[in-house]
C-alpha positions as CSV (number, residue, x, y, z in Angstrom):
1,X,97.1,166.5,99.2
2,X,98.1,166.3,95.6
3,X,101.4,164.6,96.5
4,X,99.6,162.1,98.7
5,X,97.3,161.1,95.9
6,X,100.1,160.9,93.5
7,X,102.1,158.6,95.8
8,X,99.1,156.4,96.4
9,X,98.5,156.2,92.6
10,X,102.1,155.3,91.9
11,X,102.1,152.7,94.7
12,X,98.9,151.1,93.2
13,X,100.5,150.9,89.8
14,X,103.7,149.4,91.1
15,X,101.7,146.8,93.2
16,X,99.6,145.9,90.1
17,X,102.7,145.4,88.0
18,X,104.5,143.3,90.7
19,X,101.3,141.2,91.1
20,X,101.1,140.6,87.4
21,X,104.8,139.6,87.2
22,X,104.3,137.2,90.0
23,X,101.2,135.7,88.5
24,X,103.1,135.0,85.2
25,X,106.2,133.7,87.1
26,X,104.3,131.4,89.5
27,X,102.1,129.4,87.3
28,X,101.1,131.6,84.4
29,X,101.4,130.4,80.8
30,X,104.8,129.1,79.8
31,X,106.6,131.4,77.4
32,X,108.2,128.4,75.8
33,X,106.3,126.3,73.3
34,X,105.9,122.7,74.6
35,X,107.8,120.1,72.7
36,X,105.9,117.6,70.6
37,X,106.1,114.0,71.7
38,X,108.2,111.9,69.2
39,X,106.5,109.5,66.9
40,X,107.0,105.8,67.7
41,X,109.6,103.8,65.8
42,X,111.1,100.3,65.9
43,X,112.9,99.0,69.0
44,X,116.6,98.4,68.5
45,X,117.5,94.8,67.6
46,X,117.4,92.5,70.7
47,X,116.2,95.2,73.1
48,X,113.5,95.0,75.7
49,X,111.8,97.7,77.8
50,X,112.0,95.5,81.0
51,X,115.0,96.4,83.1
52,X,116.5,98.9,85.5
53,X,117.5,102.4,84.3
54,X,119.7,104.7,86.3
55,X,119.6,108.5,86.4
56,X,121.7,110.6,88.8
57,X,118.7,112.7,89.6
58,X,115.9,110.2,89.6
59,X,117.7,107.1,90.9
60,X,116.9,103.6,89.7
61,X,113.8,103.2,87.6
62,X,112.6,99.6,87.5
63,X,110.4,98.8,84.5
64,X,108.5,95.6,83.6
65,X,106.8,95.1,80.3
66,X,103.9,92.6,80.0
67,X,102.3,92.6,76.6
68,X,102.2,96.2,75.5
69,X,101.7,97.4,79.1
70,X,104.6,98.7,81.2
71,X,104.7,99.2,84.9
72,X,107.5,101.2,86.5
73,X,108.6,102.3,89.9
74,X,111.5,104.5,91.1
75,X,113.0,106.1,94.2
76,X,114.9,109.3,93.7
77,X,118.7,109.2,94.2
78,X,118.5,111.2,97.4
79,X,115.8,108.8,98.8
80,X,113.2,111.6,99.5
81,X,110.6,110.5,96.9
82,X,109.3,107.4,95.3
83,X,106.9,106.9,92.5
84,X,105.1,104.6,90.1
85,X,104.2,104.8,86.4
86,X,102.1,102.8,84.1
87,X,101.2,103.0,80.4
88,X,101.5,101.4,77.0
89,X,104.5,101.0,74.7
90,X,104.2,101.4,71.0
91,X,107.6,100.3,69.5
92,X,110.3,102.4,71.0
93,X,107.8,105.0,72.5
94,X,106.3,104.6,76.0
95,X,103.6,107.0,77.1
96,X,102.8,106.9,80.8
97,X,100.9,108.4,83.7
98,X,102.9,108.8,86.9
99,X,102.4,109.4,90.6
100,X,105.2,110.5,93.0
101,X,105.1,110.8,96.8
102,X,107.4,112.7,99.1
103,X,108.4,110.3,101.9
104,X,107.4,111.6,105.4
105,X,105.1,114.4,104.0
106,X,101.4,114.4,104.6
107,X,98.6,116.4,103.0
108,X,97.7,117.3,99.4
109,X,101.2,118.5,98.5
110,X,102.8,115.1,99.4
111,X,101.7,113.4,96.2
112,X,102.1,114.8,92.7
113,X,100.7,113.3,89.4
114,X,101.3,113.8,85.8
115,X,102.1,112.3,82.4
116,X,105.2,111.7,80.3
117,X,106.9,109.7,77.7
118,X,110.2,107.8,77.1
119,X,111.9,106.9,73.8
120,X,114.1,103.8,73.9
121,X,117.4,104.6,72.2
122,X,120.6,102.7,71.4
123,X,123.5,105.1,70.9
124,X,125.9,104.5,68.0
125,X,129.0,102.5,68.7
126,X,129.9,99.0,69.8
127,X,129.1,97.5,73.2
128,X,127.0,100.6,74.3
129,X,124.3,100.7,77.0
130,X,120.8,101.4,75.8
131,X,119.1,104.6,77.1
132,X,115.7,106.0,77.6
133,X,115.1,109.7,77.0
134,X,111.9,111.6,77.5
135,X,110.0,114.2,79.4
136,X,107.4,114.5,82.1
137,X,104.9,117.1,83.0
138,X,102.6,117.8,85.9
139,X,98.9,116.9,85.9
140,X,97.7,116.8,82.3
141,X,101.0,118.0,80.8
142,X,103.0,115.3,79.0
143,X,106.2,117.4,78.4
144,X,108.2,120.0,80.2
145,X,111.0,118.5,82.2
146,X,113.6,116.1,80.9
147,X,114.3,112.6,82.2
148,X,117.1,110.5,80.7
149,X,118.5,107.2,82.1
150,X,120.9,104.5,81.2
151,X,119.8,100.8,81.2
152,X,121.9,98.8,83.6
153,X,123.3,95.5,82.4
154,X,122.4,92.3,84.2
155,X,119.8,93.8,86.5
156,X,116.2,92.7,86.7
157,X,113.4,94.9,87.9
158,X,112.6,94.5,91.6
159,X,109.8,96.8,92.7
160,X,110.4,96.1,96.4
161,X,113.8,97.7,96.1
162,X,112.3,101.2,95.6
163,X,109.4,101.1,98.0
164,X,109.8,103.3,101.1
165,X,110.8,101.4,104.2
166,X,111.0,104.3,106.7
167,X,107.5,103.7,108.0
168,X,108.4,100.0,108.7
169,X,111.5,100.8,110.8
170,X,109.9,101.8,114.1
171,X,112.3,102.1,117.1
172,X,111.0,100.0,120.0
173,X,107.5,98.7,120.4
174,X,105.8,102.0,120.8
175,X,105.0,101.3,124.5
176,X,107.3,103.8,126.3
177,X,106.2,102.9,129.8
178,X,107.0,99.2,129.4
179,X,110.4,100.0,127.9
180,X,111.1,102.3,130.8
181,X,110.3,99.6,133.4
182,X,112.4,97.0,131.6
183,X,115.3,99.3,131.1
184,X,114.9,99.6,127.3
185,X,114.1,103.3,127.3
186,X,117.6,104.4,128.1
187,X,116.6,106.4,131.2
188,X,116.8,103.8,134.0
189,X,120.6,103.7,134.2
190,X,120.6,107.5,134.9
191,X,117.7,107.3,137.3
192,X,118.3,108.8,140.8
193,X,116.8,107.5,144.0
194,X,113.5,109.2,144.6
195,X,112.5,109.6,140.9
196,X,108.8,108.8,140.6
197,X,108.7,107.6,137.0
198,X,107.4,104.2,137.9
């Protein structure tokens, strides 16, 4: 009886410890201090926020500046997600809110939101491509995950280029019975005498 109580007590303590570790590892407080957002500075000479920025992870980010407001849209390089951002630029600093949707997914986990910032940078050297470097966070967090991209030369923003098109590409008309009768369903050529599909 003493041994059974002891095993139950040890099991409870182990379960409590594992549960605590999982709580910290899956959404508990970050152990790292969050990075402060940089202070705004002057834009490099002759530069403009409007353009297309490429990242191997996040794909093409199309950004258009109108006044101090910037609107952006992207589609990830693998094509699985697309998103939009909007915010205000102050010199070489752009703070934004974003929303990203996983294509083909439904429900509350299909769309994520958050905040972030970019800093417009011109690396040293001659004939270099301008860059944006910053971070994004989930929900109300503005920092946490890095996002860097290189401005593409001679490309203008085109928001239609990043919008999902999978839902617009529907095979056939959606009327399977009519396709079957007209031979468009692919099954008539293999139909044997006596089939009662019609």
